[in-house]
SEMARDO-325930 format. One line per 3 residues: for each residue x, y, z of N, C-alpha, C. Coordinates in steps of 0.1 Angstrom, whole numbers, plus 5000, padded with zeros to 4 digits. Layout:
N
X,Y,Z,X,Y,Z,X,Y,Z ~ ...
***
This chain:
262
9189,1184,6298,9187,1171,6291,9173,1165,6296 ~ 9168,1171,6306,9154,1166,6312,9144,1165,6301 ~ 9144,1173,6292,9134,1173,6283,9131,1162,6275
9142,1153,6273,9141,1141,6265,9139,1129,6275 ~ 9137,1131,6287,9138,1119,6296,9124,1116,6301 ~ 9113,1121,6297,9100,1120,6304,9095,1106,6303
9098,1099,6292,9093,1085,6291,9101,1075,6300 ~ 9114,1078,6300,9123,1066,6305,9130,1069,6318 ~ 9131,1083,6323,9137,1086,6335,9128,1093,6346
9131,1091,6357,9122,1095,6368,9123,1111,6370 ~ 9111,1117,6372,9110,1131,6375,9102,1134,6387 ~ 9108,1139,6397,9102,1139,6409,9090,1148,6410
9082,1147,6421,9070,1156,6423,9075,1169,6423 ~ 9085,1173,6431,9088,1187,6434,9093,1194,6420 ~ 9102,1186,6411,9107,1191,6399,9094,1193,6390
9085,1184,6389,9073,1186,6380,9066,1199,6383 ~ 9063,1199,6396,9055,1211,6400,9061,1224,6400 ~ 9074,1225,6401,9080,1238,6399,9082,1241,6385
9085,1231,6377,9088,1235,6362,9076,1236,6354 ~ 9065,1230,6359,9052,1233,6352,9050,1248,6352 ~ 9052,1254,6362,9050,1269,6364,9060,1276,6354
9070,1271,6352,9080,1278,6344,9081,1275,6329 ~ 9081,1263,6326,9083,1259,6312,9080,1245,6309 ~ 9067,1241,6304,9063,1228,6302,9072,1222,6292
9077,1229,6284,9085,1224,6272,9097,1216,6277 ~ 9101,1216,6289,9111,1208,6295,9107,1194,6295 ~ 9095,1190,6294,9091,1176,6295,9087,1171,6283
9091,1177,6271,9088,1171,6258,9095,1157,6257 ~ 9086,1147,6253,9092,1134,6251,9096,1132,6237 ~ 9107,1127,6234,9111,1124,6221,9103,1114,6214
9099,1115,6202,9090,1105,6195,9096,1093,6191 ~ 9109,1093,6190,9117,1082,6186,9125,1076,6196 ~ 9123,1064,6200,9130,1057,6211,9145,1055,6206
9146,1054,6195,9161,1052,6190,9168,1065,6191 ~ 9163,1075,6188,9169,1089,6189,9172,1091,6204 ~ 9162,1088,6212,9164,1090,6227,9177,1082,6231
9179,1070,6226,9189,1061,6230,9203,1067,6225 ~ 9204,1072,6213,9216,1079,6208,9220,1091,6214 ~ 9211,1098,6219,9214,1111,6225,9217,1110,6239
9210,1101,6247,9212,1102,6261,9221,1090,6268 ~ 9223,1079,6261,9232,1069,6267,9239,1063,6256 ~ 9251,1058,6260,9259,1050,6251,9253,1035,6252
9255,1026,6243,9250,1013,6244,9256,1006,6256 ~ 9270,1009,6259,9276,1003,6270,9269,1007,6283 ~ 9265,1021,6284,9258,1026,6296,9244,1019,6298
9238,1019,6287,9225,1012,6288,9226,0997,6292 ~ 9236,0990,6287,9238,0977,6292,9241,0975,6306 ~ 9249,0984,6312,9251,0984,6327,9239,0987,6335
9231,0996,6330,9218,1001,6338,9208,0989,6338 ~ 9208,0982,6327,9198,0973,6325,9201,0959,6329 ~ 9215,0956,6328,9219,0942,6330,9218,0933,6318
9215,0940,6305,9212,0934,6294,9225,0935,6285 ~ 9227,0925,6276,9237,0926,6265,9231,0933,6253 ~ 9236,0944,6249,9231,0952,6238,9238,0948,6224
9229,0938,6218,9236,0933,6205,9228,0935,6193 ~ 9214,0939,6195,9205,0940,6183,9193,0949,6189 ~ 9184,0950,6179,9173,0959,6182,9163,0953,6193
9161,0939,6193,9154,0933,6203,9161,0935,6218 ~ 9174,0934,6218,9180,0936,6231,9179,0951,6236 ~ 9178,0960,6227,9176,0973,6230,9163,0976,6236
9153,0970,6230,9139,0971,6235,9138,0965,6249 ~ 9145,0954,6250,9144,0947,6264,9152,0956,6274 ~ 9163,0962,6270,9169,0971,6279,9161,0983,6283
9156,0989,6274,9146,1000,6277,9135,0998,6285 ~ 9129,0986,6282,9118,0981,6290,9121,0978,6303 ~ 9133,0974,6307,9138,0971,6319,9139,0985,6328
9145,0993,6321,9147,1007,6328,9135,1013,6330 ~ 9124,1012,6321,9111,1018,6322,9104,1012,6336 ~ 9106,0999,6336,9098,0992,6348,9104,0997,6360
9118,0998,6360,9125,1004,6372,9120,1018,6376 ~ 9118,1026,6366,9114,1040,6368,9100,1040,6374 ~ 9092,1031,6368,9078,1030,6374,9079,1028,6389
9086,1018,6392,9087,1015,6407,9092,1027,6415 ~ 9102,1033,6411,9106,1046,6417,9097,1057,6418 ~ 9091,1059,6407,9080,1070,6407,9070,1067,6416
9065,1053,6418,9055,1050,6426,9060,1053,6440 ~ 9072,1051,6444,9076,1054,6457,9078,1068,6461 ~ 9080,1077,6450,9081,1090,6452,9066,1098,6453
9057,1091,6447,9044,1098,6446,9039,1101,6460 ~ 9034,1114,6462,9028,1117,6475,9013,1119,6473 ~ 9006,1110,6479,8990,1110,6477,8984,1121,6482
8990,1131,6491,8985,1143,6496,8991,1155,6490 ~ 9000,1154,6480,9006,1165,6474,8997,1169,6462 ~ 8991,1182,6462,8982,1186,6453,8988,1193,6441
8984,1190,6429,8988,1198,6417,8982,1212,6418 ~ 8990,1221,6411,8985,1236,6411,8972,1237,6405 ~ 8963,1246,6411,8951,1249,6406,8952,1264,6401
8942,1268,6392,8942,1281,6386,8929,1288,6386 ~ 8929,1302,6382,8917,1309,6383,8909,1305,6370 ~ 8896,1308,6368,8890,1306,6356,8894,1314,6345
8900,1327,6348,8905,1335,6338,8917,1329,6331 ~ 8923,1319,6336,8935,1313,6330,8932,1302,6321 ~ 8919,1298,6320,8915,1285,6312,8920,1289,6298
8925,1278,6291,8930,1278,6278,8916,1277,6268 ~ 8914,1287,6261,8902,1286,6251,8906,1288,6237 ~ 8902,1280,6228,8896,1266,6231,8905,1257,6237
8901,1248,6245,8910,1237,6250,8912,1228,6238 ~ 8926,1224,6237,8930,1216,6224,8923,1201,6225 ~ 8921,1197,6214,8917,1183,6211,8929,1175,6210
8929,1162,6217,8939,1155,6216,8936,1139,6217 ~ 8940,1132,6207,8937,1117,6208,8946,1111,6198 ~ 8944,1096,6196,8955,1090,6187,8948,1089,6174
8937,1096,6171,8930,1099,6158,8926,1112,6156 ~ 8921,1116,6144,8916,1130,6142,8903,1133,6149 ~ 8901,1146,6149,8889,1150,6155,8875,1146,6148
8878,1144,6134,8866,1140,6127,8862,1125,6130 ~ 8870,1118,6138,8868,1105,6141,8864,1102,6154 ~ 8860,1114,6162,8855,1113,6176,8844,1103,6178
8844,1095,6187,8833,1086,6190,8821,1094,6197 ~ 8809,1090,6191,8798,1097,6196,8790,1085,6204 ~ 8789,1087,6218,8783,1078,6226,8769,1082,6229
8758,1073,6228,8746,1076,6231,8742,1074,6245 ~ 8739,1086,6251,8737,1086,6266,8726,1076,6270 ~ 8716,1075,6263,8705,1066,6265,8709,1051,6266
8718,1048,6259,8723,1034,6258,8734,1031,6266 ~ 8741,1042,6272,8754,1040,6280,8752,1033,6293 ~ 8761,1024,6295,8761,1018,6309,8777,1016,6312
8781,1021,6323,8794,1020,6328,8796,1006,6335 ~ 8804,0998,6330,8807,0985,6336,8817,0988,6347 ~ 8815,0978,6357,8825,0979,6369,8827,0964,6372
8840,0961,6373,8843,0947,6376,8857,0945,6383 ~ 8861,0933,6384,8873,0929,6392,8871,0929,6406 ~ 8880,0934,6414,8880,0933,6429,8871,0943,6435
8857,0943,6432,8847,0951,6437,8835,0943,6442 ~ 8828,0950,6453,8818,0942,6460,8804,0944,6451 ~ 8802,0956,6444,8791,0958,6436,8794,0960,6422
8791,0950,6413,8795,0950,6400,8784,0955,6391 ~ 8774,0960,6396,8762,0966,6387,8769,0977,6378 ~ 8761,0978,6368,8764,0990,6358,8758,1002,6362
8764,1014,6358,8760,1027,6361,8756,1034,6350 ~ 8746,1042,6350,8741,1050,6340,8747,1065,6343 ~ 8747,1074,6332,8752,1087,6334,8744,1094,6343
8731,1092,6344,8722,1100,6355,8726,1096,6369 ~ 8729,1083,6371,8733,1078,6383,8747,1085,6389 ~ 8756,1086,6379,8768,1092,6382,8767,1106,6384
8758,1113,6378,8756,1128,6379,8749,1131,6394 ~ 8743,1120,6399,8736,1122,6411,8745,1121,6423 ~ 8757,1117,6421,8768,1116,6431,8773,1131,6433
8778,1133,6446,8784,1146,6449,8795,1149,6438 ~ 8795,1163,6434,8805,1166,6423,8814,1177,6429 ~ 8827,1178,6423,8835,1189,6426,8840,1195,6413
8845,1206,6412,8853,1213,6401,8867,1215,6404 ~ 8875,1214,6393,8890,1218,6395,8893,1224,6382 ~ 8902,1235,6384,8908,1242,6372,8924,1238,6373
8927,1229,6363,8941,1223,6365,8948,1222,6351 ~ 8960,1220,6350,8969,1220,6338,8970,1206,6333 ~ 8966,1205,6321,8968,1192,6313,8981,1192,6306
8990,1183,6308,9003,1182,6302,9004,1170,6294 ~ 9007,1175,6279,9008,1164,6271,9023,1160,6267 ~ 9025,1148,6265,9038,1142,6263,9044,1148,6251
9036,1154,6242,9041,1159,6229,9047,1172,6231 ~ 9046,1179,6244,9053,1190,6247,9044,1203,6250 ~ 9031,1202,6247,9022,1213,6250,9015,1211,6263
9008,1222,6268,9000,1221,6280,8989,1230,6278 ~ 8979,1228,6285,8966,1237,6285,8958,1236,6299 ~ 8953,1247,6303,8945,1247,6315,8931,1245,6313
8924,1235,6319,8910,1234,6317,8903,1232,6330 ~ 8889,1234,6329,8881,1232,6341,8872,1220,6341 ~ 8875,1211,6350,8867,1197,6349,8859,1196,6361
8848,1190,6360,8838,1187,6370,8835,1174,6370 ~ 8833,1166,6382,8828,1154,6382,8830,1148,6396 ~ 8830,1134,6397,8829,1127,6409,8844,1123,6413
8847,1127,6425,8861,1122,6431,8862,1107,6428 ~ 8872,1102,6422,8873,1089,6420,8872,1079,6432 ~ 8879,1085,6443,8880,1077,6455,8865,1075,6461
8858,1084,6459,8844,1083,6464,8837,1072,6456 ~ 8839,1072,6444,8832,1063,6435,8838,1048,6438 ~ 8850,1046,6441,8857,1034,6444,8851,1029,6457
8849,1039,6466,8844,1034,6481,8829,1030,6478 ~ 8822,1038,6470,8807,1035,6467,8805,1021,6461 ~ 8814,1016,6453,8812,1001,6446,8819,0992,6454
8825,0995,6466,8831,0985,6475,8843,0980,6468 ~ 8852,0988,6462,8864,0984,6456,8875,0980,6467 ~ 8882,0968,6464,8893,0965,6473,8905,0976,6472
8905,0985,6481,8916,0995,6480,8928,0991,6483 ~ 8931,0979,6487,8945,0973,6488,8949,0968,6475 ~ 8941,0967,6464,8946,0962,6452,8955,0971,6445
8962,0967,6435,8973,0974,6430,8970,0984,6418 ~ 8959,0980,6410,8958,0986,6398,8943,0989,6395 ~ 8940,1000,6388,8926,1002,6382,8928,1002,6367
8921,0994,6360,8921,0995,6344,8910,1001,6339 ~ 8910,1007,6327,8900,1014,6320,8899,1010,6306 ~ 8888,1007,6300,8884,1003,6287,8875,1014,6281
8877,1019,6269,8870,1031,6264,8863,1028,6251 ~ 8852,1035,6249,8845,1034,6237,8852,1035,6223 ~ 8863,1042,6223,8871,1046,6212,8883,1034,6211
8882,1023,6218,8891,1013,6218,8905,1017,6225 ~ 8905,1029,6231,8917,1032,6240,8915,1024,6254 ~ 8927,1021,6259,8927,1015,6274,8940,1019,6280
8938,1020,6293,8950,1023,6300,8948,1019,6315 ~ 8957,1021,6325,8956,1017,6338,8965,1025,6347 ~ 8961,1028,6360,8968,1035,6370,8970,1027,6382
8978,1033,6392,8980,1026,6404,8970,1031,6414 ~ 8968,1022,6424,8957,1026,6434,8959,1040,6440 ~ 8972,1042,6444,8974,1056,6451,8970,1067,6443
8972,1066,6430,8968,1077,6421,8953,1078,6420 ~ 8947,1067,6420,8932,1064,6420,8926,1071,6431 ~ 8932,1071,6443,8927,1077,6455,8931,1091,6457
8940,1097,6449,8944,1111,6450,8931,1119,6451 ~ 8930,1130,6459,8919,1138,6459,8916,1146,6446 ~ 8925,1148,6437,8923,1155,6425,8920,1146,6413
8918,1132,6415,8915,1123,6405,8900,1123,6404 ~ 8896,1127,6392,8880,1129,6389,8876,1119,6379 ~ 8863,1114,6381,8855,1108,6369,8849,1122,6364
8854,1127,6353,8850,1141,6349,8837,1138,6340 ~ 8826,1146,6343,8815,1145,6335,8811,1159,6329 ~ 8818,1169,6333,8816,1183,6326,8829,1189,6323
8828,1198,6314,8839,1206,6310,8836,1221,6310 ~ 8842,1231,6318,8839,1243,6319,8823,1246,6323 ~ 8819,1238,6330,8806,1240,6335,8794,1234,6326
8798,1228,6315,8788,1222,6307,8790,1207,6306 ~ 8780,1199,6301,8781,1186,6299,8794,1183,6290 ~ 8801,1173,6295,8814,1170,6288,8811,1167,6272
8819,1175,6264,8816,1175,6249,8822,1161,6244 ~ 8817,1155,6233,8822,1143,6226,8838,1143,6225 ~ 8843,1155,6221,8857,1156,6217,8866,1156,6230
8860,1159,6241,8867,1158,6254,8863,1146,6262 ~ 8856,1137,6257,8855,1124,6262,8841,1119,6267 ~ 8830,1126,6263,8816,1121,6267,8814,1107,6266
8808,1101,6275,8802,1108,6286,8811,1110,6299 ~ 8822,1104,6300,8831,1105,6310,8845,1102,6307 ~ 8854,1111,6313,8868,1108,6312,8874,1108,6326
8886,1102,6328,8893,1103,6340,8902,1115,6339 ~ 8901,1123,6349,8910,1135,6349,8920,1135,6361 ~ 8933,1134,6357,8943,1133,6368,8954,1144,6366
8954,1155,6373,8964,1165,6370,8978,1161,6374 ~ 8979,1149,6381,8992,1144,6386,8998,1135,6373 ~ 8992,1132,6364,8995,1124,6353,8998,1131,6339
9006,1126,6330,9005,1133,6318,8994,1128,6310 ~ 8990,1136,6300,8977,1134,6292,8973,1121,6287 ~ 8983,1112,6283,8978,1100,6277,8975,1090,6288
8976,1093,6302,8971,1085,6312,8956,1089,6315 ~ 8951,1099,6309,8937,1104,6311,8927,1099,6301 ~ 8921,1087,6303,8912,1081,6293,8899,1089,6291
8893,1088,6278,8881,1094,6275,8872,1084,6272 ~ 8859,1086,6271,8848,1078,6266,8849,1064,6274 ~ 8851,1066,6287,8853,1054,6296,8839,1045,6296
8841,1032,6293,8830,1023,6293,8831,1011,6303 ~ 8843,1009,6308,8846,0999,6318,8857,1002,6328 ~ 8854,1000,6340,8865,1002,6350,8866,0988,6358
8879,0984,6360,8881,0971,6368,8892,0973,6377 ~ 8891,0967,6388,8901,0967,6398,8910,0954,6399 ~ 8923,0953,6398,8930,0942,6396,8944,0941,6404
8949,0931,6405,8963,0930,6410,8973,0927,6399 ~ 8968,0926,6386,8975,0924,6375,8976,0936,6366 ~ 8988,0941,6363,8990,0953,6355,8984,0952,6341
8972,0960,6339,8966,0958,6325,8974,0965,6313 ~ 8983,0974,6317,8991,0981,6307,8983,0991,6301 ~ 8985,0994,6287,8978,1006,6282,8982,1007,6267
8972,1015,6261,8975,1016,6246,8989,1022,6242 ~ 8993,1033,6249,9007,1038,6246,9017,1032,6255 ~ 9014,1027,6265,9023,1020,6275,9029,1007,6269
9019,1000,6262,9023,0988,6256,9033,0991,6242 ~ 9034,1003,6239,9042,1007,6229,9056,1013,6233 ~ 9057,1013,6245,9071,1018,6251,9069,1031,6260
9058,1037,6261,9057,1049,6269,9058,1044,6285 ~ 9063,1053,6292,9064,1050,6307,9050,1048,6313 ~ 9048,1037,6320,9036,1033,6325,9031,1043,6336
9039,1047,6346,9035,1054,6356,9031,1069,6351 ~ 9038,1074,6343,9034,1086,6334,9030,1098,6343 ~ 9037,1101,6354,9034,1114,6361,9042,1115,6373
9038,1124,6382,9046,1128,6393,9043,1120,6406
***
């Protein structure tokens, strides 16, 4: 039954890492929250877990939201900031790497590098904007890791860029803050916890497979986190801000699990 629980129930680090190697299909999230409810819990059971009286659609939403918030807290406690996601040889890269967004590939945002400036705000000492050239001048690393989509597919890709922890230190971010928020040129938005932001495999990705990041993969920059499901990896990032108030996210505000990873 784990394959239908990825939005609403906790999956531990060890389970994720073991099962990614075996069968990513176990983590398929059901597209219907109602179908999830019908198959996995009785209304009475949901009421007991959430402390809510289940009498109508609004109370179901409230109950599910309560459980999701609980899962976020538990997942945060289980997260191991030194536990690395598996890496792979270049020969295992998925070609072509799939396009994925909340719109069609023909609607991909085209960002003009000459006009691009990354905004940095919130609880940081240096709030100046950054150009792509300045980001490229920072030390870069590569990683070949697996992208896991909540829709049930996975793909292995090679991403290169700036370790996000290094960037946060460079701008004088308050590393005791709770959240990092992202706003994107395609109107997408999301947020992550500070522990994930500081994970050594969390990258501000500027390249894909050794080349400048293509528009369909998020030019000029995307956040690449192999410890998170795909919807937590924003593309076309135009603003980053550090905060103690949870900024939510495009899919998270529609009922997806906020933590969204291992």
